[in-house]
C-alpha positions in Angstrom: 158.4 11.6 5.1 157.8 13.3 8.4 156.6 16.4 6.6 154.2 14.2 4.6 152.9 12.6 7.8 152.2 16.0 9.3 150.5 17.3 6.2 148.3 14.2 6.0 147.4 14.5 9.6 146.4 18.2 9.2 144.4 17.3 6.1 142.7 14.6 8.1 141.9 17.0 10.9 140.5 19.5 8.4 138.3 16.8 6.8 137.1 15.7 10.2 136.2 19.3 11.2 134.4 19.7 7.9 132.4 16.5 8.5 131.4 17.6 12.0 130.2 21.0 10.7 128.1 19.3 8.0 126.6 16.9 10.6 125.9 19.9 12.8 124.1 21.6 9.9 122.1 18.4 9.2 120.9 18.4 12.8 119.6 22.0 12.3 117.4 21.2 9.3 113.9 22.4 10.2 110.5 21.4 9.1 108.9 24.7 8.1 106.1 24.7 5.6 105.7 28.0 3.9 101.9 28.2 4.2 99.5 25.9 6.0 96.0 26.0 4.5 93.0 26.3 6.8 91.6 23.0 5.5 92.8 20.3 7.9 93.4 17.7 5.2 95.3 20.1 3.0 97.3 21.3 6.0 98.3 17.8 6.9 99.4 17.2 3.3 101.5 20.4 3.2 103.0 19.5 6.6 103.8 15.9 5.4 105.4 17.2 2.3 107.5 19.7 4.3 108.6 16.9 6.6 109.6 14.7 3.7 111.7 17.6 2.2 113.4 18.2 5.6 114.3 14.5 5.9 115.7 14.5 2.4 117.8 17.6 3.0 119.1 16.2 6.3 119.8 12.9 4.5 121.9 14.6 1.8 123.9 16.4 4.4 124.4 13.2 6.4 125.7 11.5 3.2 128.2 14.3 2.6 129.4 14.2 6.2 129.9 10.5 6.0 132.1 10.9 2.9 134.1 13.6 4.7 134.5 11.3 7.7 135.8 8.5 5.4 138.3 11.0 3.9 139.4 12.0 7.3 140.0 8.4 8.4 141.9 7.6 5.2 144.1 10.7 5.4 144.9 10.0 9.0 145.7 6.4 8.3 148.0 7.4 5.4 149.6 9.9 7.8 150.2 7.2 10.4 151.7 4.9 7.7 154.0 7.7 6.4 155.0 8.5 10.0 155.9 4.8 10.6 158.1 4.7 7.6 159.8 8.0 8.4 161.7 6.5 11.4 
């Protein structure tokens, strides 16, 4: 049971690190339209669409990071329970 506790703790650590890296990538998503037209109205529309895509991309990454965080918490909890029963 002690071995299971250690393995679960290491898996929880790995999941937590994965979540933090995904959240770090989500914070680096940039709003970068490919081409901004000379027309101010069209330029605003292109910029708005680019901003929307950046928010969507960051949101998807945030959702993935939240799932990895939940997995990390669950694995660490299972590791703690396994450790408690190993004594």
